[in-house]
N, C-alpha and C positions, 0 to 999 in steps of 0.2 A: 152744272146748273148755274145760271146767273141769279143773283139776289139784288133786287132793287129796294133800297131802304127809304121808307117814307116817314118823315117826322112832321109834327104839327107845323103848319106854315110852309110846306113845300110848294113849289110852283107847279100847278097842275099840268100844264101843257108840256113842261120839261120831263114829267114823269110819264104821262099817258101816251104821248106821240111815240117816244122810243119803245115803250112797253108794247104798244100795238104793233109797231113795225117788226120788233124782234119776234113776237109770237107769230106774225104772218110768215116770217122767214123760217119758222120751225125751231127757233131757239128756245130752250126751256128757261123761263124766267119766272121767279116767284117774288112777290112783293112781301116786304117785312115791315110791319107797323111798329114804330118805336113808341112804346108805352101803351099799346092797345091795338085792336083790330080796325076800328073806325078812326081814320086819320083825316083831319080837315086841312085842306090846302090853304094857301095864302089868300085865296079869293072865296073862301067859305065852302068850297065843293068838297064833300065827304067822299072818301074812297075806302072801301073795305079791303084791307090787306089780306093776302093769302094766309099769313101767319103773323103772330106777334114776335117781338124781340125775345120774349121768354121762351117761345117755341123754336126759335132759330137754333140750328145745330151746325150749320155750315156744311152739311153733307153734300158731297159732290161739287164743291165750289169750283166754278170755272171763272167767275168774275163778279165784281161788285159794281153796281150802278147807283150813283148819287144824283138826284135832281136837286137843283138849287132852290131859290126862293128864301124869303125871310119871314119869320124867324126859323124856317125849316133848316137852313144850313147850320145855324148856331146849334140847333137841337141835334142834328146829326153829329156835329163836332163834339158835343158833350156826351154822346152815347158810348158806353163801354162796349156794347154789342157791335156798333159800327167800327169802333177802333179795332176790336178783335178780328172782325171780318177783313178790314183793310190790311191788317198785319199778316193775316193768313194768305190773302191774295198776293201781297207784295213778296212775302217770303217764299211763296210757292210758285212765283212766276206766272200768276193768273192775271186776268184783265182787271184794270181799275179804270172806270169810266165816270166822268163827272161833268156837269154842265152848270153854267152861270156862276154863282158864288160858290158852289160845291167843290170845284177844284181846290179851294182853300183847305178843305178837310185833309186830303192826302198831301197837299202842298205844305201845310204846317208840319207835317210829320216827315218831310224830306223825301217823300215817295215820288216826286216829280223831278228831283234834282238831275240835271244833265239831259233832260228830255225837252222836246218842244211841247209847249202847252199854252192854252188860252183860258181866259176866265172873263167874267163880267167886269167891265171897266171899274177900277177902284180897288180890285182885289189882287192886283199884280204882286204886291209886296208879300202876299201869303204863299206864293209859289216858290218856296225856298230852293234856290239853285236851278230852277227851271229856265228854259230859254223861251221867254214870252214872245210869240211871233206876231200877234195881232190878227191872225186868220180867224175865220168863223168857227172852224172845227179843225182840230189837230190830232193826228194819230202818230204816236212814236212808240214803237215796240208794243208793249202790252198796256199802254195808256191811250185813252181817247178822252179829249176834253173839248168843250164848246163854250161859246160866249154867252148864250142865253136863249130865252124862249123863241126868238125868231130863228134860231138855228136848230130847233129841236128835231125836225125831220131829218136834217143833214146829219145830226149827231146819231140818231137811230140808224140811219143808212150806213154811216161809217162803222158803227159797231157790227152791223150785218156784214159789211165788207171784210172786216177783220176776222170774223168768226167763220163765215160761210164762203168768202171769196168775192171778188169784184163782180163776177158775172151774176151772182145771186143778188147782190145789191142793185145792180143795173136793172135786172128784171123786176125786182120789187119797186124800185123808183118809178119805172115805167108803168107798172100796174096801178100805182096810186097817184099817177100824174104829178109827181113831186116837181116843184119848180126847180129849174136848172138840173133836171134829171141827169144822173151820172152818164157821161158820154164816153 
């Protein structure tokens, strides 16, 4: 199971686009609200999470997904639950996926060291030891990172490709008429 962590001030599109795409692809994803079930995004849109951080157990962890946004990224970074989930994913060889400013969360913990990664401009210093490529989306082993809201669909499709294979991602991209659909 993938767990997407939502903290107050998350970027709504960076959460909902990948969440929708992963669920369309049949990937089991649960949202986890940091500090409660109703979490407000950076633009005031409230999302009801599937569970709270107090209810999170990490059962069946296959990967962690972190949407960016401010102050959402700072709130994720300060969460002991997010820290524990990232450490479990990293130590267990599971997926760590983050977009926009959120790659700074695993980046500060050294979890992107030696890997190709991207983030929102201005957060490059937080990607300790990573190879910042400047691409829109980057997958390197068990990590997927993306630059921001404009790459949210690509980010979701890259996670689908990593988990379900390139053919599944191409089929999904075609079915949702994603710009620059995977060729």
